[in-house]
C-alpha positions as CSV (number, residue, x, y, z in Angstrom):
1,M,10.8,-15.6,5.5
2,S,7.3,-17.1,5.3
3,R,7.5,-17.5,9.1
4,L,8.0,-13.8,9.7
5,P,4.5,-12.2,10.1
6,A,4.0,-9.0,8.0
7,G,1.3,-6.4,7.9
8,V,-0.7,-6.2,4.7
9,V,-1.2,-2.9,3.0
10,V,-2.5,-1.4,-0.3
11,V,-0.2,1.1,-2.0
12,A,-1.9,3.3,-4.5
13,V,-1.0,6.1,-6.9
14,R,-2.9,8.3,-9.4
15,W,-0.9,8.1,-12.7
16,R,-1.8,9.4,-16.1
17,G,-5.4,9.7,-15.1
18,L,-5.7,6.2,-13.8
19,D,-5.6,4.7,-10.3
20,Q,-2.9,2.0,-9.8
21,A,-2.9,-0.1,-6.7
22,M,-1.1,-3.2,-5.4
23,T,-1.0,-5.3,-2.2
24,A,2.3,-5.2,-0.3
25,S,3.5,-6.9,2.8
26,A,7.0,-5.4,2.9
27,V,6.3,-2.1,4.6
28,T,7.6,-0.6,7.8
29,S,8.1,2.5,9.8
30,V,11.6,4.0,9.4
31,S,11.6,7.2,11.4
32,L,9.3,9.1,13.8
33,D,11.1,12.4,13.4
34,P,10.6,13.1,10.6
35,P,7.9,10.5,10.0
36,M,9.0,8.1,7.3
37,L,8.2,4.7,6.1
38,L,9.4,2.3,3.4
39,V,7.7,-0.1,1.1
40,C,9.2,-2.6,-1.3
41,V,7.8,-2.8,-4.8
42,H,8.7,-5.4,-7.5
43,A,10.8,-3.7,-10.1
44,D,8.5,-4.9,-12.9
45,A,5.2,-3.7,-11.3
46,R,3.0,-1.2,-13.0
47,L,2.9,0.8,-9.8
48,R,6.7,0.9,-9.8
49,D,6.6,2.5,-13.2
50,A,4.2,5.1,-11.9
51,L,6.5,6.0,-9.0
52,D,9.0,7.2,-11.6
53,D,6.6,10.0,-12.6
54,V,4.5,10.6,-9.5
55,D,6.1,11.3,-6.1
56,T,2.9,11.3,-3.9
57,W,1.0,8.1,-3.1
58,T,-1.0,6.4,-0.3
59,V,-0.7,3.4,1.9
60,S,-3.9,1.8,3.3
61,V,-3.2,-0.6,6.3
62,L,-5.8,-3.3,5.7
63,A,-8.2,-4.2,8.5
64,D,-8.7,-7.8,9.5
65,D,-11.8,-8.3,7.3
66,Q,-10.2,-7.0,4.1
67,G,-8.6,-10.2,2.8
68,P,-10.6,-10.1,-0.4
69,V,-9.2,-6.6,-1.2
70,A,-5.6,-7.9,-0.6
71,D,-6.3,-11.0,-2.8
72,W,-7.7,-8.9,-5.6
73,L,-5.0,-6.3,-5.7
74,S,-2.3,-9.0,-5.7
75,S,-3.9,-11.0,-8.6
76,P,-1.7,-11.2,-11.6
77,G,-3.4,-10.1,-14.8
78,R,-6.0,-7.9,-13.1
79,P,-7.0,-5.0,-15.5
80,A,-5.1,-1.7,-15.3
81,I,-8.3,0.2,-16.0
82,G,-11.0,-0.2,-13.4
83,Q,-9.0,-2.4,-11.0
84,L,-10.5,-0.5,-8.1
85,D,-14.2,-0.7,-9.2
86,R,-14.8,-3.6,-6.8
87,V,-12.8,-1.9,-3.9
88,P,-14.6,0.7,-1.7
89,H,-12.3,3.7,-1.7
90,E,-12.1,7.5,-1.6
91,R,-9.5,10.1,-2.7
92,A,-6.9,11.2,-0.3
93,P,-6.8,15.0,-0.2
94,L,-3.0,15.6,-0.6
95,S,-1.9,13.0,-3.1
96,G,-5.1,12.4,-5.0
97,A,-4.5,8.7,-4.8
98,V,-7.1,6.3,-3.4
99,R,-7.3,5.1,0.1
100,V,-9.2,1.9,0.9
101,R,-12.4,2.6,2.9
102,G,-12.6,0.6,6.2
103,A,-8.8,0.3,6.5
104,A,-7.2,0.3,9.9
105,A,-5.0,3.3,9.0
106,W,-3.9,5.4,6.0
107,F,-0.8,7.3,5.1
108,E,-0.2,9.9,2.4
109,C,3.5,9.8,1.4
110,R,6.0,11.6,-0.8
111,T,8.9,9.6,-2.2
112,A,12.3,10.6,-0.7
113,Q,14.5,7.9,-2.3
114,V,14.4,4.7,-4.3
115,V,17.0,2.1,-3.7
116,P,17.3,-0.9,-6.1
117,A,17.4,-4.2,-4.1
118,G,17.5,-7.4,-6.2
119,D,14.1,-7.9,-8.0
120,H,12.5,-5.2,-5.8
121,D,13.0,-1.5,-5.2
122,V,12.9,-0.1,-1.7
123,V,10.9,3.1,-1.7
124,L,11.6,5.4,1.2
125,A,9.0,8.1,1.8
126,R,8.2,11.0,4.0
127,V,4.7,10.7,5.6
128,L,2.7,13.8,4.7
129,A,-0.4,12.8,6.7
130,A,-1.6,9.8,8.8
131,H,-5.1,8.8,9.8
132,E,-6.3,6.1,12.1
133,G,-9.4,4.0,11.2
134,E,-12.1,2.7,13.5
135,P,-10.7,1.9,17.0
136,D,-11.9,-1.7,16.9
137,A,-10.4,-2.5,13.4
138,G,-8.0,-5.4,13.5
139,S,-5.1,-5.9,11.1
140,L,-4.4,-8.3,8.3
141,V,-1.2,-10.3,8.5
142,H,0.7,-12.4,5.9
143,L,2.1,-15.5,7.5
144,R,3.1,-18.8,5.9
145,R,1.8,-17.7,2.5
146,R,-1.7,-17.0,3.8
147,L,-3.6,-13.9,4.9
148,R,-4.7,-14.1,8.5
149,P,-6.9,-11.7,10.5
150,L,-5.4,-10.3,13.7
151,R,-7.6,-8.7,16.3
């Protein structure tokens, strides 16, 4: 599977007064009508626990220059409090979760269904809102265990 290129995103949720975020590369469009996407979250992740309580969250599609953001938000042992202090971000209006500034695109989502799948859970969501970033923003791709910019 390391040979299959995958887009890199940040999934974020506002939970119990704190922002939780994580890097993910298992995300895809599911449906255009209605607009839906899915993201896979490790069953033991803090963010996965948050999704049991909060049904609205964001996806920031990282731009080609946001490798450091992806690295930080995938680092084991990063603090639960203040983990976004070093990441430029803003609040999304519908979900209240953060979206990463400078991303190539953003989605605000509402969980529709969670399906257990091995050590991950597949989270299916309705897209509540979608926004495109700067037209010249590239994308960040995960390929062969490395992040690679794509223009």
